N, C-alpha and C positions, 0 to 999 in steps of 0.2 A: 825540469824533468830529469830525474837521475835514475840510473839503473835501467833494467829492462822490464817492460811490462808486457804481459801476454795473456791470452785467453782463447776461448773457442765459442763459436756461435753456430747453432744448427741452421742448415740451409736446406729445408725439406719441402716447403710450399712457396707459392708466389709471394706471400706476405713476408717471408724470410728474406727475399731478395731486397725488399725495401729496408728491412732492418740491417742487412749487410751494408747497404749503401750508407745508411745513417751512421753506423758504427765507423765505417771507413772515413766518412766526412769528419766525424768528431775526433778520431785519432789524428788525422792529418792536420786539422785545425789546432788541436792541442799542442802539436809539435811545432806550430808556426809555419806550416807549409803555405806557400803563396797560392792565391786563389786559382790561377791557371793550372798549377801542378795538382792541386787538390781536385779540381774538376776532371783532369785526365785520370787520376787514380779512381775516382768514384765512377767514371764512365767504364773503365776496365772492370771494376767490381760488378757493375750491372751486368755486363756480358758474361763474366765468368760465373757469377752466382746463378744467373738464369740457366746457363749450360748445366750447372750442377743439379738443378731441379729438373730441367726438361730431359736431358740426356743421361744424367747419372742416376736418376731416380732419387735424388736427394743425397745430401752429405753434410759436410761441415766446412766452416771457414775458420781456420786458426789464424790468430793475429798476434803480431809482435811489434812493439815499438823498439827500434834498435838504436844503439849509440855505439858507433865504431869509428875509430881514428878521427875523432873530433867532428863527426857528422851524425845527423839523426835521420832516421828513415822509418817507413812503415812497410812491414813485410806481411803478406797475406797468402795463406795456403788454402786452396779449394780442393777438397778431397771427397771422392765418392767411391762406392763399390759397385758401380754400374757396369755396363757392357764394355766400357773402354772405347777408344777411338780406333775403329777398324782400319781406316785409311788415313794415317797420320800425315802423309805427304799431301794429300788432298786437303785435309783440315788446315794445314799450314800454308796453303796456297793463297797468295795475296788476292783479296777480293772474293774468296769463296765463302759462302755462308749457306747454311741449310734453309734459310728463309725465315727462321724464327729469331726472336731476340732483336737486338738493335741493328743487325746486319753488319756488325763490325767483324765478326768472326774472330778466331784466335789471333790472326795476324794483326788485326786492328787493335785488340787488347794489348798485344805485345808491343806495338809502337807507342802506346800511351804510358809505358812504365820504363824504369831504368834497367830492371833485371826481370827476366821471364824464363822460367823453367817448366817444361811439360814432361810428365812421365805417365805413360798409359800402357796398360796390359789388357788386350782383349779378353773379356770375361772376368776381369779382376777389378777394373776401375781406373780412374784417372786422378792425377795430382797435378795441379798447376800452382806454381809459386810465383808471386809477383812482388817486386820491391820498388818503392819510389823514395828516392833520397831527397832531402831538403837542401 
């Protein structure tokens, strides 16, 4: 695999969560990611894609296959224009979940990846970027 590959996938309905998982699995597999790391990435994608649909009112998952400094990785950005996260501190509290989804919450998703960035503005939406390196 040479160069950088990227694209975008709509994440607007429950079926799109399945498509996001499948795409993440394929990207990770094509990069040669080990099964345990691939599974962690796909689990994080499940949580974040479902959050995009349920809380964000739908959005998109932008994806990139990265090659930097001799390593390969998969970077995914979940973005929506929903209400944003009103209480970010609470949302990032270990073990806190709204009760929907896998129950991992944002902190669970964060632990499953190598890099995690969250940017949210109440009334404007949320952007969560995750990266898993091989």
